Steps between C-alpha positions, in 0.01 A plus 500: 500500500716313747667707752870535499685326789611744761866531588599321811661670775741295719577671819877509569638308792568754785782420741392658822784591731347493840819603678584815294501630148684394192533168330465178713754294296699463171319413178584157353677621189737717715599224738878433562591802278769734642429870501757783478381849609598773271423874450399664176804724515743190511731467196440151324784513260716225658412136454732334743806573686674206648838670612383815655793683346355631177510856630810534720470872517309598822296745320332233288485215752127564582403601150268183460431433857140489607386766743357233717849414629790278423341205665182523296639247236520206746171360357687367195807377690575133468526299823643160507395296813734208455834449684791706342768427750695331227480786259829680423556805283731417213519829315689739727612756245429862579248698316659658191457868460441662173803635325419866554502445886844339508779725641736446212251672279476811710729790390772550746428865587803542726751392231333721252531799725866416569570463123329844449707656765820353370426624162446838628817492725730392224574856378574611847782264541607242752521743798120533515460125485750445791313768710173325445639171605647654821161648575331164461761344721446764769122448474543133558723548794243733651223247441707234676570723802131596517404122522749439760390794709136408468568162634701643790217733577264214591727399790382556849673786684619458861346682794705764670464305824417132571172454648512285824253241605411688831401825302129554494338641191267782602396672172560502126461816300491445122615780259174533302322599830780735608517680170131608554558663841504869524555758790459836362547839651791409728594809694837678454780365727652689786875518563609386838874491477760599239856369524816442284682707244495498123738599219390707201437331167764553229310633197796415261360146496190621315723557197637147498408301201627193302758700324606670818484203750647513844650193688322400812734531800477280805408710793628417850204613716279351754133426432274426786187291449370476852173320563202655679553339845870593504451872419553696820278790389204268414541333850476854648210606291309180568459604860288798414414501135319256270409136520646368165867523424705413188773629264423637153656193333273260689190718426600514125530128485155457652338774284651352169439136604273441198789595255755263659577151351788396745445380848558735798407492871432756769487427884221658691493534882176594674549632847180617661342737249815577306657331186863506413590390134855371479717343232645158583850555354695727271419320181168683517685822380660337192363626160337258270604468141243450213237369761203570290660410160321247266832313496655514848891483484571169677347265757815434690451664839880564525506677155200705599665594830811612305298721268321654792833576669628662180188712463513615860880574464432710193203692651689584817820616321318702246287677771822624666714557188247738344531742801738782569742353749727706722243793518293603785193271562139604548425390857179432675441593861624182662802284407489156337388257784684190361862618478788511752777760533738287285243479213439867445740522207360194327146577562279481182292803395161429642226693683233347705150625557276324756148563397164436635171410311147493648324216314173543697316253727790526765780404265805723515795410281851613594769438218863583442553643154813612344649736230827434317606855422385855447497731200453879456232578249509788258290714720744441792255252675664207671378176369523147643595219261546134485774355281462151357672304222380253239755248384541307172672167549419329171294647212401154386299434816346849515274513195792533245536873549862622525538807695807615315307509185157625610554706817592840313254460218208297663514542875125467521530140356788423749271621785203320385701171477612556866153572618399161336794300657540673836142634578504390858840657574410835338163510669672452842739777433201733403304401820811576712537847338144573541508395860803716578367805316784503256485774225686319234629154408818454315562176299851409370543252219797286576643220292765252515827577306503128395202259509702242687660750752259578792756729695554772239230734386444833323239769531317563166254758599250633752123593508282708753153458596239645740384215723130584450540520124714181475226319720247590234718395225550147647122468603584508873181578690575619849152448613539124423836502671359645819204256474724200485706623799177580708369144424830348625487727819140419585565131454798500729316710762233236526752236617603444864831609625799318348732470199378460149649465149383646174625285220453560127430155335794416252278354232132628574377862492403508865639600849499258793480624874646247732487483883864405594644425845654797696854356474498473129797657315668600839811292430538670165448849651777413761737394230434811301557728809831314582623561140403866523671543822815308373 
């Protein structure tokens, strides 16, 4: 029997890749064939999309997109290598949207709401409809004013003094760093000299309210705002006590520097190992108006100065009107050092306390503080008080809260609005009361009789606080205030003898320290002294 032929075994051709692993080339049947990578999870329900706008909704734009990326489909793209410089697109029509995406097919929800409101208002009559129209008109006016004010807020403010070319910048202190400084456990102050005389507070003003208002009367009295170097008592004390000298208003400005928005400046004179902090002119004592408001009143410097003069006028007059005039005064040991014999009758009620603080490391601070009046407590104890006034000049620019409507029923809301608009001014008043050791702070709410009349005012109410409690309420940290002051003192102590200027930048949250020539501001000081003498 013949043997069956055996199956032939043809060994396959093995392509040996000598440089690595994997195939060495492309098989002939797959030559010149494009390949599109895809994943098993890709949806293959779309044949072709030549427009790219099949799914205009963003949620479905990537529904059929490969997970290998948008550019993965370039393998099937058509490329024409010939010159197409003469080609022009003839069809320039825009892509037509489906009917359901066109705006005219969308229901006008606003008109539907208005029709529903009108259908509900018809039974109420035309009066309600007119009231709603007036409300809409007022809302539009407020929006218009808000846009105007926001534009004005972006304007650059002017500095309190023009920086000269020969002034040398020594240091810059930004507010974020100053807000982190602390000087805890400051020792209690020591009284050095007490002088002046004060009148008693009239408690009948505590019963003043909106329905029982009182007109603010102009008071013909003399207020002295003498700077540090011109104070005869500080000059005398500087020979034996302390090495840093200032007034309470200057210290309050430095301690509350991080709350300020407007520019201010303080002159510093270093003589040996002693520092004298002085104000440059009397504009330093003017009260600001809505300084920390989100919508500052105006950007016109003249208008701001007019508002500051009005606020200072109101505060000074109220602090004297709310006292018992014609009665015996409470007198300190020494008389007022700033008045002459002819000014005794017109002297304002004020008591000065020259106090000393030991800030450690050889720094001894001597400051002139003041009280406005005295008040006898229920237990018969004599209390020192400071009397200040908050003024309302236009409710439209102060948060829209009208004092005549809210003061009696929502006094907390009125005070909160003032804390927001005048945070720096209230903080400085609180610091001055704490430095002087006042027992109480009296705030008077004074408003214009007419919005356009800045000369006639009425008293609508009063409020009383303890300085320590009010400091907690406005988040005033005295440890930080002392830390800022100590930082400024140490920085000035490191400088050589001479004259320096501390300037609050008008547009940036920082303080500049300039080294200025010794004769700077001397002409202004001479003019001021001549005016005072005349």
